[in-house]
C-alpha positions as CSV (number, residue, x, y, z in Angstrom):
1,M,75.2,2.5,-98.1
2,E,73.2,-0.2,-96.3
3,A,75.8,-0.1,-93.4
4,K,75.5,3.5,-93.2
5,F,71.6,3.4,-93.1
6,R,71.8,0.9,-90.2
7,W,74.1,3.1,-88.1
8,V,71.7,6.1,-88.8
9,A,68.8,4.0,-87.9
10,L,70.4,3.1,-84.6
11,T,71.6,6.4,-83.8
12,A,67.9,7.6,-84.4
13,V,66.7,5.6,-81.4
14,A,68.5,8.2,-79.1
15,P,66.8,11.6,-80.0
16,V,63.4,9.9,-80.1
17,A,63.9,8.5,-76.6
18,W,65.2,11.8,-75.6
19,G,62.3,13.7,-77.1
20,T,59.8,11.6,-75.0
21,N,61.8,12.0,-71.8
22,Y,60.6,15.8,-71.8
23,F,57.1,14.6,-71.7
24,V,57.6,11.9,-69.1
25,T,59.9,14.2,-66.8
26,H,57.3,17.0,-67.0
27,E,54.3,14.9,-66.2
28,F,55.3,12.2,-63.8
29,L,58.6,13.2,-61.9
30,P,58.7,15.5,-58.9
31,A,59.1,19.1,-60.0
32,D,61.3,20.1,-57.0
33,R,63.8,17.6,-57.1
34,P,66.2,18.1,-60.2
35,L,69.4,16.7,-58.6
36,Y,67.6,13.5,-57.1
37,G,66.1,13.3,-60.8
38,A,69.2,13.6,-62.4
39,A,70.9,11.1,-60.1
40,L,68.2,8.4,-60.4
41,R,68.4,8.9,-64.1
42,A,72.2,8.6,-64.5
43,L,73.3,5.9,-61.7
44,P,70.8,3.0,-62.4
45,A,71.5,3.1,-66.2
46,G,75.0,3.3,-65.4
47,L,75.1,0.4,-63.1
48,V,73.0,-1.8,-66.0
49,L,75.4,-0.9,-68.7
50,L,78.1,-1.8,-66.4
51,A,76.9,-5.1,-65.6
52,L,76.4,-5.9,-69.3
53,S,79.7,-4.7,-70.4
54,R,82.0,-6.1,-67.2
55,R,84.6,-3.7,-67.8
56,R,86.4,-1.4,-65.6
57,P,88.2,2.0,-66.8
58,R,92.0,1.8,-67.4
59,G,94.6,4.5,-67.8
60,A,93.1,7.9,-69.0
61,W,89.8,6.5,-69.1
62,W,89.5,7.1,-65.2
63,W,89.7,10.9,-65.5
64,R,88.0,10.9,-69.0
65,S,85.1,9.2,-67.5
66,A,84.9,11.8,-64.8
67,V,85.1,14.7,-67.2
68,L,82.5,13.4,-69.3
69,G,80.3,11.9,-66.7
70,L,80.2,15.5,-65.3
71,L,79.5,17.0,-68.7
72,N,77.1,14.6,-70.5
73,M,75.4,13.1,-67.4
74,S,75.7,15.1,-64.2
75,V,75.2,18.8,-65.5
76,F,73.3,17.8,-68.5
77,F,70.8,15.9,-66.7
78,V,70.0,18.5,-64.1
79,L,69.7,21.4,-66.8
80,V,67.3,18.9,-68.7
81,Y,65.4,18.1,-65.8
82,A,64.9,21.9,-64.9
83,A,63.9,23.0,-68.3
84,S,61.4,20.0,-68.7
85,Q,59.6,21.1,-65.7
86,L,59.6,24.9,-66.4
87,L,58.8,24.8,-70.0
88,P,56.1,23.1,-72.1
89,T,57.5,20.0,-73.9
90,S,57.6,21.4,-77.2
91,V,59.5,24.6,-76.4
92,A,62.2,22.7,-74.0
93,S,62.8,20.2,-77.0
94,T,62.7,22.7,-79.9
95,V,65.6,24.9,-78.0
96,M,67.8,21.7,-78.2
97,A,67.2,21.9,-82.1
98,V,70.3,24.0,-82.4
99,S,72.4,21.4,-81.0
100,P,73.4,20.0,-84.5
101,L,74.5,23.3,-85.5
102,T,76.6,23.8,-82.0
103,M,78.0,20.4,-82.6
104,M,79.4,21.2,-86.1
105,L,80.9,24.5,-84.7
106,I,82.5,22.6,-82.1
107,A,83.7,19.7,-84.1
108,R,85.9,21.8,-86.1
109,P,88.7,22.4,-83.2
110,L,88.3,19.2,-81.6
111,V,87.9,16.7,-84.2
112,S,89.1,18.6,-87.2
113,E,85.9,18.6,-89.2
114,R,85.9,21.4,-92.0
115,L,83.7,24.4,-91.0
116,R,82.2,26.0,-94.3
117,T,80.3,29.3,-95.0
118,A,77.0,27.1,-95.1
119,H,77.6,26.2,-91.5
120,L,77.4,29.7,-90.4
121,A,74.6,30.6,-92.5
122,G,72.6,27.6,-91.2
123,A,73.5,28.5,-87.7
124,A,72.3,32.0,-88.2
125,V,68.9,30.7,-89.7
126,G,68.5,28.0,-86.9
127,L,69.0,30.7,-84.2
128,G,66.6,33.0,-85.8
129,G,64.0,30.3,-85.9
130,V,64.5,29.8,-82.0
131,C,64.3,33.4,-81.4
132,L,60.9,33.6,-83.4
133,M,59.5,30.8,-81.5
134,L,60.5,31.7,-77.8
135,L,60.0,35.6,-78.1
136,T,56.8,35.6,-80.0
137,G,55.1,32.0,-80.0
138,V,54.4,31.6,-76.2
139,E,53.0,33.9,-73.6
140,G,54.6,33.9,-70.1
141,L,57.7,31.7,-71.1
142,S,59.9,30.8,-68.1
143,V,63.5,32.6,-68.7
144,P,65.2,30.2,-66.4
145,G,63.7,27.5,-68.3
146,V,65.1,28.7,-71.7
147,L,68.3,29.5,-70.1
148,A,68.5,25.9,-68.6
149,S,67.6,24.4,-71.9
150,A,70.1,26.6,-73.7
151,A,72.7,25.6,-71.5
152,A,72.0,21.9,-71.7
153,M,72.2,22.2,-75.3
154,L,75.8,23.9,-75.2
155,V,77.2,21.6,-72.5
156,S,75.9,18.5,-74.1
157,S,77.2,19.6,-77.6
158,F,80.5,20.1,-76.1
159,G,80.6,16.7,-74.3
160,H,79.4,14.6,-77.2
161,I,82.3,15.9,-79.4
162,L,84.8,15.6,-76.7
163,A,83.6,11.7,-76.3
164,K,83.8,11.3,-80.1
165,R,87.5,12.5,-79.9
166,W,88.4,10.2,-77.0
167,S,86.4,7.3,-77.9
168,A,88.7,5.5,-80.5
169,G,89.4,1.9,-79.8
170,T,87.2,1.8,-76.7
171,D,84.0,-0.2,-76.2
172,V,80.9,1.9,-76.7
173,L,78.9,0.1,-74.0
174,A,81.6,0.3,-71.5
175,S,82.5,3.9,-71.9
176,T,78.9,5.0,-71.8
177,A,78.5,2.9,-68.4
178,W,81.4,4.7,-67.0
179,Q,80.2,8.2,-67.9
180,L,76.7,7.4,-66.4
181,T,78.0,5.9,-63.3
182,A,80.5,8.7,-62.6
183,G,77.8,11.1,-63.4
184,G,75.3,9.5,-60.8
185,L,77.9,9.1,-58.2
186,F,78.8,13.0,-58.5
187,L,75.2,13.9,-58.1
188,L,74.0,11.6,-55.2
189,P,76.2,13.5,-52.4
190,V,75.1,17.0,-54.0
191,A,71.6,16.1,-54.0
192,A,71.6,14.9,-50.4
193,A,73.3,18.2,-49.3
194,V,71.1,20.3,-51.3
195,E,67.7,18.7,-51.5
196,G,67.9,16.8,-48.4
197,P,66.4,13.3,-48.0
198,P,65.1,11.4,-51.3
199,P,61.8,12.0,-52.3
200,A,58.9,9.7,-51.7
201,L,58.3,7.6,-54.9
202,S,54.8,6.5,-55.9
203,T,54.4,3.5,-58.2
204,P,53.7,5.7,-61.4
205,T,57.0,7.6,-60.4
206,L,59.0,4.6,-60.2
207,L,57.7,3.5,-63.6
208,A,58.5,6.8,-64.9
209,F,62.1,6.7,-63.3
210,G,62.5,3.1,-64.9
211,Y,61.7,4.4,-68.2
212,V,63.8,7.5,-68.3
213,A,66.9,5.5,-66.9
214,L,66.6,2.4,-69.0
215,V,65.2,3.6,-72.3
216,A,65.9,7.5,-72.4
217,T,69.2,7.1,-70.8
218,A,70.8,3.7,-71.0
219,L,69.7,2.7,-74.4
220,A,69.6,6.0,-76.0
221,F,73.2,7.0,-74.9
222,A,74.4,3.7,-75.9
223,A,72.9,4.1,-79.5
224,W,73.9,7.8,-79.5
225,F,77.8,7.2,-78.8
226,T,77.8,4.3,-81.2
227,G,76.5,6.7,-83.8
228,L,79.3,9.2,-83.1
229,R,81.6,6.4,-83.3
230,H,80.8,5.5,-87.0
231,L,79.0,8.7,-88.4
232,P,80.5,12.3,-88.7
233,A,79.4,14.7,-86.0
234,G,77.4,16.6,-88.4
235,T,75.3,13.8,-89.4
236,V,74.7,12.6,-85.9
237,G,73.7,16.2,-84.9
238,L,71.1,16.2,-87.9
239,I,69.6,12.9,-86.8
240,G,69.3,14.7,-83.4
241,L,66.4,16.6,-85.0
242,L,64.1,13.7,-84.0
243,N,64.3,15.1,-80.5
244,P,62.4,18.3,-81.0
245,V,60.2,16.7,-83.5
246,T,59.2,14.0,-81.2
247,G,58.9,16.4,-78.3
248,V,56.7,18.8,-80.4
249,L,54.5,15.9,-81.4
250,L,54.1,14.6,-77.8
251,G,53.4,18.1,-76.5
252,T,50.8,18.8,-78.9
253,A,49.1,15.5,-79.4
254,V,49.5,13.9,-75.7
255,A,50.0,17.0,-73.2
256,G,47.5,19.1,-75.2
257,E,49.8,21.9,-75.9
258,V,48.9,24.4,-78.6
259,L,51.3,24.8,-81.3
260,T,51.1,28.4,-82.3
261,V,51.8,29.9,-86.0
262,Q,54.8,31.4,-84.6
263,Q,56.1,28.4,-82.9
264,L,55.4,26.2,-86.3
265,C,57.3,29.1,-88.3
266,G,60.2,29.2,-85.9
267,L,60.6,25.2,-85.9
268,I,60.6,25.4,-89.8
269,L,63.4,27.8,-89.8
270,V,65.4,25.5,-87.3
271,L,65.0,22.7,-89.8
272,A,66.0,25.0,-92.7
273,G,69.0,26.0,-90.9
274,V,70.3,22.5,-89.9
275,V,69.7,21.6,-93.6
276,L,71.6,24.4,-94.7
277,G,74.5,23.9,-92.6
278,R,74.9,20.2,-93.4
279,P,78.2,18.9,-94.2
280,K,78.5,18.3,-98.0
281,R,80.1,15.3,-99.5
282,A,83.5,15.8,-101.0
283,G,82.7,13.7,-103.9
284,R,80.1,16.0,-105.0
285,R,82.5,19.0,-105.2
286,A,85.8,16.9,-106.6
287,G,83.9,14.3,-108.6
288,N,84.3,10.8,-108.2
289,Q,86.8,10.0,-110.8
290,A,90.5,10.5,-110.0
291,P,92.5,12.6,-112.6
292,P,94.3,10.3,-115.2
293,R,98.1,10.0,-114.9
294,P,100.6,9.7,-117.5
295,G,101.4,6.1,-118.6
296,R,104.1,4.9,-120.7
297,G,105.1,7.1,-123.4
298,G,103.2,10.0,-122.1
299,A,99.8,8.5,-122.8
300,A,96.9,8.9,-120.1
301,E,96.5,5.8,-117.8
302,V,93.2,5.2,-116.1
303,I,93.6,4.1,-112.6
304,P,92.0,0.6,-112.5
305,G,88.5,0.3,-110.9
306,E,88.0,4.3,-111.2
307,S,85.6,4.0,-114.3
308,Q,83.4,1.6,-112.3
309,R,82.6,4.1,-109.6
310,R,81.4,6.6,-111.8
């Protein structure tokens, strides 16, 4: 139990850092350069982790790094950057609250984690909460921003479960470095072709990019993929609720955003949906004691150690 708590605590670093990323991006980074913004987030973080791990991809990890880098870093970072600029911090982060439920659904075919009726019920409740918050809670809501945030949630959920499937036996720090580096290298030529020369960066902007790259990216993704290695996908997804909670708190306390009654009710429904859809422990259904097996002469024989586990 203590070891599991440590993995949960480590994994929690990621969604908290990502929740702050919405605020930093919205307040301090250039609004019209999402491709450069994503590239300057991914590539420095990848190079730092690459220097720490001192390992190169081998075998299948060359193409796996490219696929995961494209999903988890390139596409995801561009969509998150756009959503952060187009939406209030609280709204952008709350859309991502559906991610735990999406991860549970995707984990079924990719990593063979069982999907139960409670998962589907939780998904329905959570989606209802998001619709309540987005459709009635905010005036003049940006539809492109909502679509970007929803697409980011879907892309990252699929990419994270795919990383969980492929990561067995691979150093977490190294595989995270490969993904970030590949994602940044994909983005640089596209940014140069679409957005032209790199933007001029002031000191506050440089500091903001430093925070986004080192804390909200390098540290956060290393912690997140470590959690995916040691915890079930459903558990990691539930920890991800700290992302919207952090975003909402920063949006209301620091950015001066108003949390309406509709938004609050929607967020409560999202949380209720995720709790409803959480995976149950098998031990609670089947019991902790194994059935007795026949011993000599037909008498029941207790398996050693089972009575102590009750």
